[in-house]
C-alpha positions as CSV (number, residue, x, y, z in Angstrom):
1,M,22.5,40.4,-124.2
2,T,25.1,43.5,-122.6
3,G,27.5,45.4,-125.0
4,Q,27.5,46.0,-127.9
5,S,27.9,44.3,-131.5
6,A,28.1,45.2,-135.0
7,Y,27.0,42.4,-138.0
8,R,28.4,43.1,-141.3
9,C,26.6,41.9,-143.5
10,S,26.2,42.0,-147.5
11,Q,22.5,42.8,-147.5
12,V,20.3,43.7,-144.7
13,F,16.7,44.4,-145.3
14,D,15.4,46.5,-142.4
15,G,11.1,45.0,-143.2
16,E,10.5,47.8,-146.0
17,K,14.4,47.4,-147.7
18,I,17.7,45.7,-148.3
19,H,20.6,47.3,-147.8
20,Q,24.2,47.1,-149.0
21,N,28.0,46.1,-147.7
22,T,25.8,47.7,-144.1
23,A,26.3,46.8,-140.4
24,F,23.5,46.2,-138.5
25,L,23.8,46.9,-135.0
26,V,22.5,46.4,-131.3
27,S,23.7,47.6,-127.9
28,D,22.3,45.4,-124.5
29,G,19.9,43.2,-127.0
30,L,18.7,45.5,-128.6
31,I,18.2,47.7,-131.5
32,S,20.3,50.7,-131.9
33,G,19.8,50.6,-135.9
34,L,22.1,50.4,-139.4
35,C,25.1,52.0,-140.6
36,P,27.3,52.0,-144.1
37,S,29.4,49.0,-143.1
38,D,32.8,51.2,-142.5
39,Q,31.5,53.9,-140.7
40,V,30.9,51.0,-137.3
41,P,31.1,53.5,-134.1
42,A,33.5,53.3,-131.8
43,G,33.1,50.5,-129.2
44,Y,30.9,47.9,-130.8
45,G,32.4,44.4,-131.5
46,L,32.8,43.4,-135.1
47,V,31.1,40.7,-136.4
48,E,31.8,39.3,-139.6
49,L,28.5,38.0,-141.5
50,G,30.3,37.8,-145.5
51,D,27.9,37.1,-148.8
52,R,24.7,36.8,-146.5
53,I,21.6,38.6,-145.2
54,L,20.3,39.6,-142.3
55,S,17.0,39.9,-141.4
56,P,14.2,40.7,-139.1
57,G,12.8,37.5,-137.4
58,L,9.9,36.1,-139.5
59,I,6.5,36.4,-138.2
60,D,3.7,33.3,-138.7
61,L,0.4,33.8,-137.7
62,Q,-1.2,30.9,-138.4
63,V,0.8,28.4,-136.6
64,N,-1.6,25.2,-135.8
65,G,1.2,23.1,-134.0
66,G,5.3,22.1,-134.1
67,G,7.7,19.8,-132.5
68,G,5.4,16.8,-132.8
69,L,2.2,18.3,-131.0
70,M,-0.8,20.7,-132.2
71,L,-2.0,23.3,-129.9
72,G,-4.9,22.1,-129.3
73,D,-3.3,19.0,-127.5
74,A,-1.0,21.7,-125.4
75,Q,-1.8,20.6,-121.5
76,N,0.7,23.0,-120.0
77,V,3.0,26.2,-121.1
78,E,6.0,23.7,-120.9
79,D,4.3,22.3,-124.9
80,I,3.5,25.7,-125.9
81,R,7.1,26.9,-125.7
82,R,7.9,23.0,-127.8
83,I,5.8,24.6,-130.7
84,C,6.9,28.0,-130.5
85,A,10.3,26.4,-130.5
86,A,10.7,24.2,-133.5
87,H,9.8,27.5,-135.8
88,I,12.2,29.6,-133.3
89,G,14.7,27.4,-134.7
90,L,12.8,28.2,-138.7
91,G,13.5,31.4,-138.3
92,T,10.8,32.5,-137.1
93,T,10.7,34.2,-133.9
94,A,7.2,36.0,-133.3
95,L,3.8,33.7,-134.2
96,T,0.8,33.2,-132.3
97,P,-0.5,29.5,-131.9
98,T,-3.8,28.1,-133.8
99,L,-6.4,26.5,-132.2
100,I,-8.5,25.0,-134.9
101,T,-12.1,24.5,-134.7
102,D,-12.5,22.7,-130.7
103,T,-14.3,22.3,-128.3
104,P,-15.6,25.2,-125.4
105,E,-13.4,23.1,-123.5
106,T,-10.3,22.9,-124.9
107,T,-11.2,26.6,-126.8
108,R,-11.6,28.1,-123.2
109,K,-7.9,25.4,-122.3
110,V,-5.9,27.4,-124.9
111,V,-6.8,31.0,-124.1
112,E,-5.9,29.8,-120.0
113,L,-2.5,28.5,-121.6
114,G,-2.2,31.4,-124.0
115,I,-2.1,33.7,-121.2
116,E,-0.2,32.1,-118.8
117,A,2.6,31.9,-121.6
118,W,2.5,35.7,-122.8
119,S,3.3,35.9,-119.1
120,A,5.8,33.0,-118.7
121,G,7.3,35.1,-121.5
122,V,7.7,32.5,-124.0
123,P,10.2,33.3,-126.8
124,G,8.3,34.2,-129.9
125,F,4.9,33.9,-128.5
126,Q,3.0,36.6,-129.4
127,G,-0.6,35.6,-128.7
128,L,-3.2,33.0,-129.9
129,H,-5.2,32.7,-133.4
130,L,-8.7,30.4,-132.9
131,E,-9.2,29.6,-136.2
132,G,-13.4,28.8,-135.6
133,P,-15.1,26.9,-134.6
134,H,-17.4,30.1,-136.1
135,L,-17.6,28.7,-139.2
136,F,-19.9,27.8,-142.0
137,Q,-19.8,24.0,-142.3
138,G,-19.9,23.9,-146.0
139,R,-16.8,25.6,-146.3
140,K,-15.1,23.8,-143.5
141,G,-12.0,22.3,-144.4
142,A,-10.6,19.5,-142.8
143,H,-12.1,20.9,-139.7
144,D,-14.0,18.6,-137.1
145,A,-17.9,19.6,-138.7
146,S,-20.0,18.7,-135.3
147,L,-18.0,21.3,-133.2
148,I,-18.8,23.5,-135.2
149,R,-21.4,26.2,-133.9
150,T,-22.6,29.8,-133.2
151,M,-20.8,32.2,-131.3
152,T,-22.4,32.2,-128.0
153,D,-22.7,35.5,-125.1
154,D,-20.1,32.5,-123.0
155,D,-17.8,32.8,-126.1
156,I,-17.7,36.9,-126.8
157,E,-17.2,37.1,-122.4
158,L,-14.1,34.0,-123.3
159,Y,-12.7,36.5,-125.8
160,L,-12.1,39.8,-124.9
161,D,-11.0,39.0,-121.4
162,A,-8.0,37.2,-123.6
163,A,-7.9,40.3,-126.0
164,Q,-6.8,42.5,-122.6
165,K,-4.7,39.6,-121.5
166,L,-3.0,38.8,-124.8
167,P,-0.2,40.7,-127.0
168,S,-2.7,39.5,-129.5
169,L,-6.0,37.8,-130.4
170,I,-7.1,36.9,-134.4
171,I,-10.4,35.4,-134.4
172,T,-11.5,33.5,-137.7
173,V,-14.9,33.9,-138.5
174,A,-17.4,33.5,-141.2
175,P,-19.1,36.4,-141.3
176,E,-22.7,35.1,-141.6
177,T,-22.6,32.9,-138.9
178,V,-21.9,35.5,-136.6
179,R,-23.2,39.2,-136.1
180,T,-22.0,42.3,-137.4
181,D,-22.8,43.1,-133.2
182,Q,-20.6,40.6,-132.5
183,I,-17.9,41.4,-134.5
184,S,-17.8,45.4,-133.4
185,R,-17.4,44.6,-129.5
186,L,-14.4,42.1,-130.8
187,A,-12.8,44.6,-132.4
188,A,-13.2,47.1,-129.9
189,A,-12.0,45.3,-127.0
190,G,-8.3,44.6,-129.6
191,A,-9.5,41.5,-131.2
192,H,-8.7,41.0,-134.8
193,V,-11.4,39.6,-136.4
194,S,-10.8,37.2,-139.3
195,L,-12.8,36.4,-141.9
196,G,-12.7,32.7,-143.5
197,H,-14.0,29.5,-143.8
198,S,-16.7,31.0,-145.1
199,G,-19.5,31.3,-148.5
200,A,-20.5,34.9,-147.7
201,T,-21.6,37.2,-150.6
202,Y,-19.5,40.4,-150.8
203,A,-21.4,42.2,-149.5
204,Q,-21.3,40.0,-146.0
205,C,-17.7,40.2,-146.5
206,R,-18.1,44.3,-146.3
207,A,-21.0,44.6,-143.7
208,A,-18.2,42.5,-141.3
209,T,-15.5,44.8,-142.5
210,E,-17.2,47.9,-141.5
211,A,-18.7,46.6,-138.5
212,G,-14.6,46.1,-137.8
213,A,-12.5,42.4,-138.9
214,D,-10.0,43.6,-140.3
215,C,-8.3,39.6,-141.7
216,V,-8.7,37.7,-143.7
217,T,-7.5,33.8,-143.5
218,H,-5.4,31.8,-146.2
219,L,-7.0,33.5,-149.1
220,F,-8.6,31.7,-152.2
221,N,-9.1,28.1,-149.3
222,A,-12.1,27.8,-148.0
223,M,-13.5,30.9,-148.8
224,S,-16.4,31.9,-151.5
225,P,-14.3,32.1,-154.6
226,L,-13.8,35.7,-157.3
227,Q,-16.9,35.4,-159.9
228,H,-18.4,38.0,-162.6
229,R,-21.1,38.4,-160.5
230,E,-20.6,37.9,-157.3
231,P,-17.0,38.5,-156.0
232,G,-17.4,36.9,-153.0
233,L,-15.1,36.4,-149.7
234,V,-12.3,36.5,-152.5
235,G,-12.9,39.2,-153.8
236,A,-14.0,41.5,-151.2
237,A,-10.5,40.6,-149.4
238,L,-8.8,42.0,-152.6
239,D,-10.9,44.7,-152.9
240,L,-11.3,45.9,-149.6
241,G,-8.0,47.8,-148.5
242,K,-8.3,48.1,-144.9
243,L,-8.5,43.8,-144.8
244,N,-4.8,42.1,-144.1
245,V,-4.3,38.9,-146.2
246,G,-2.6,35.8,-144.8
247,L,-1.6,33.6,-147.6
248,I,0.1,30.4,-147.8
249,A,2.6,29.8,-150.4
250,D,3.4,26.1,-151.0
251,G,2.9,26.0,-154.3
252,V,-0.8,23.0,-153.3
253,H,-2.5,25.4,-151.6
254,V,-2.9,28.4,-154.7
255,D,-1.8,28.7,-157.7
256,P,1.3,30.6,-158.7
257,V,-0.7,32.9,-161.0
258,A,-3.5,33.4,-158.4
259,I,-0.3,34.6,-156.5
260,K,0.1,37.1,-158.2
261,V,-2.7,38.7,-159.4
262,A,-3.2,39.2,-156.3
263,L,-0.6,39.9,-155.7
264,R,-0.9,42.8,-158.1
265,S,-4.7,43.8,-157.6
266,K,-4.4,43.8,-153.6
267,Q,-4.7,47.9,-152.1
268,G,-3.3,49.0,-149.3
269,P,-3.7,49.5,-146.5
270,G,-3.8,46.7,-145.2
271,R,-1.6,43.8,-146.8
272,I,-1.1,40.3,-148.0
273,F,1.4,38.1,-146.0
274,L,2.7,35.2,-145.5
275,V,1.2,32.0,-143.3
276,T,2.0,28.3,-142.8
277,D,-0.6,26.6,-141.5
278,A,1.7,24.3,-140.5
279,M,0.6,21.4,-138.0
280,S,2.9,18.6,-135.4
281,Q,5.2,17.8,-137.9
282,T,7.3,21.3,-138.5
283,G,10.6,20.3,-137.3
284,T,10.0,17.0,-137.4
285,K,10.1,13.3,-139.1
286,V,6.8,12.3,-139.1
287,T,4.5,10.8,-142.5
288,S,1.3,10.8,-140.4
289,F,0.0,12.3,-137.5
290,Q,-3.4,12.8,-135.2
291,L,-6.1,15.7,-136.0
292,G,-8.6,15.5,-133.1
293,G,-8.9,11.2,-133.3
294,R,-8.5,11.1,-137.3
295,E,-5.8,10.8,-139.3
296,I,-3.2,12.9,-141.6
297,F,-1.0,11.5,-143.8
298,R,2.1,13.4,-144.7
299,K,3.8,12.9,-148.9
300,D,4.9,14.7,-151.4
301,G,4.8,18.4,-149.2
302,T,1.6,17.4,-149.1
303,L,-1.1,17.1,-145.3
304,T,-3.8,15.7,-146.3
305,L,-6.9,13.5,-144.6
306,K,-7.7,10.1,-146.0
307,D,-9.7,11.4,-148.3
308,G,-7.4,13.7,-149.8
309,T,-9.0,16.8,-148.2
310,L,-6.2,19.5,-147.9
311,A,-5.0,19.4,-143.8
312,G,-3.0,22.3,-142.9
313,A,0.3,22.9,-144.9
314,D,3.5,20.5,-144.7
315,I,6.0,23.6,-145.7
316,D,8.2,26.5,-142.9
317,L,8.3,30.1,-143.9
318,P,12.1,30.1,-145.0
319,S,11.0,27.6,-148.5
320,S,7.8,30.2,-148.4
321,L,10.1,32.7,-149.4
322,K,12.1,30.4,-152.0
323,Y,8.3,29.5,-153.4
324,L,8.1,33.0,-153.9
325,R,11.6,34.0,-155.6
326,D,12.0,30.8,-157.2
327,V,8.3,30.0,-159.0
328,V,6.3,33.0,-158.4
329,E,9.5,35.2,-159.0
330,L,8.9,37.3,-156.8
331,D,12.1,39.8,-155.3
332,L,13.8,39.4,-152.8
333,E,12.6,42.6,-150.7
334,T,9.2,42.0,-151.3
335,S,9.5,38.3,-150.0
336,F,10.7,39.3,-146.8
337,A,7.7,41.7,-146.3
338,L,5.1,39.7,-146.7
339,A,7.3,37.4,-143.7
340,T,8.4,40.8,-141.7
341,S,6.8,44.1,-141.9
342,C,3.3,42.6,-143.5
343,P,2.0,40.4,-140.6
344,A,3.5,42.8,-137.7
345,D,1.4,45.9,-139.1
346,A,-1.1,42.7,-139.3
347,I,-1.7,42.7,-135.7
348,Q,-0.2,46.0,-135.3
349,R,3.4,45.1,-132.8
350,P,6.2,46.3,-132.8
351,L,8.3,43.1,-134.5
352,G,9.1,42.7,-138.0
353,R,11.0,46.0,-139.0
354,L,14.8,46.9,-137.7
355,V,14.6,49.9,-135.8
356,Q,15.8,51.6,-132.9
357,G,14.8,50.7,-129.5
358,R,13.1,46.9,-130.5
359,A,14.2,43.4,-129.0
360,A,16.8,42.6,-131.5
361,D,15.3,40.0,-133.5
362,F,16.6,38.7,-136.7
363,A,17.7,35.8,-138.6
364,L,20.9,35.0,-141.1
365,F,20.1,34.0,-144.4
366,S,22.4,31.5,-147.3
367,N,22.0,33.3,-150.6
368,D,19.4,30.0,-151.4
369,L,17.1,31.8,-148.7
370,D,18.5,28.8,-145.7
371,V,18.5,29.7,-142.4
372,E,21.5,29.8,-141.4
373,R,21.3,31.4,-137.7
374,V,18.4,32.9,-135.1
375,W,19.3,35.4,-133.0
376,L,16.7,36.6,-129.5
377,S,16.9,41.0,-127.7
378,G,20.8,39.5,-129.3
379,N,21.2,35.9,-128.3
380,V,22.1,32.9,-130.1
381,V,19.7,30.6,-130.6
382,D,20.8,27.5,-130.0
383,G,20.1,24.2,-132.5
C-alpha cells in the first residue's frame, strides 16, 4: 500500500496500554506512530473509525488447523495459506500453525512446507509449532499414543535446520522424555522449547528451563498439577520467571478461578499469553471431523474424542478476549496484551505492538469485541 492514512478511533491499544481519542498513522504499509486525534499531521488522509477499539493484529502460537484442514493433512503451501486465512479473518494476523504428534514422515513434510510458506510470504505465517511427538504417554491427551517416541539424532538435525530457516519454531516436549543436552542444542539454534504433555517433577522442569526451555504449552492441561509437596509443571510454569506460558481461555479447559490465580501468580520476564488450540473446524460450521483417523465431535463449544477426551478447543481469540472480560473480569488492556505483545515476546518477533517502522497489521473491534475489519501491511483484508 502506498500513501499516508490516519485511522481515528476512540480507543487505540498499542500493545501495552489503551489511548483515548487517538489517531493511528500508517505510511506506505508501515506504522508511523500515534498522535492525538485532533493533531493529525498534514498529508495524512483521515479514516474515521468512531467508537471502537483498534489493536495490533492478534497472535496465536497454537493453531492445529482451520478452514476445514488440519496442518498434518496439508499437501502444499496453498493448504497452509488456507489455514492462515481462516484465522486472519478472525483478527489473528500472525500465527504458528501447529502439528500434533505424527509420524517422522509427516513431521518432515510439514517442516518443509513451512519453510516454503515462509519463503513464499504466506500472509499471517510466522513459523511452526511442533506439539510432540516427544511427550509423556501418561499425559498424552488426544495425541495418538502409538506415535509418541523419543527424540533421535535425525529429529534433532531436522529441528536445527528448521530453526535456522523459519521465523520461529516452537517444539513442545515432556522434560522427562528428552535430555537436557538436546534442549540446549535446540535452544542454542533459536528454537523455543516448550514444556507440555508431561508428568514431570518441578526439579525436572527447572533443569529443562536451565538448559534452555522458555515456554509452557496450554497451562493446567495435560501436565503434572500443582500439589503442596510436588509443584509439578504447573508450579514450574508459574514460579520460573523465564517461562512464557500459553493458556486456553474457553471456559472448558481452565476454570476462571484458576486463570485468575495464574495471572496473579506469574512473575516475569516471561508472561502468560492466550492460545486457541484451534482445530480444523475454525472458520467452518462442521459438527465433526477427522484427526489421525479418529472422529472428533463438536458440540456446545467443546471438541472431544468419542471417549470424551478433550481434543483441542472450539474458540477463536476474539471469543477468548470476551471470556476474559465477561467471566474472568479482566481489564481490556491486560486481555489484549495476552493476545498481542505477550505472544510476540514469547517468540521474540517484531509483532504485537504499534511500533514505528513495523508492518501495519491491525484489527478493529466493536465495543463488544467483535472483529469488524482487519488490515495486513495497511491493506484491508477481504472477507
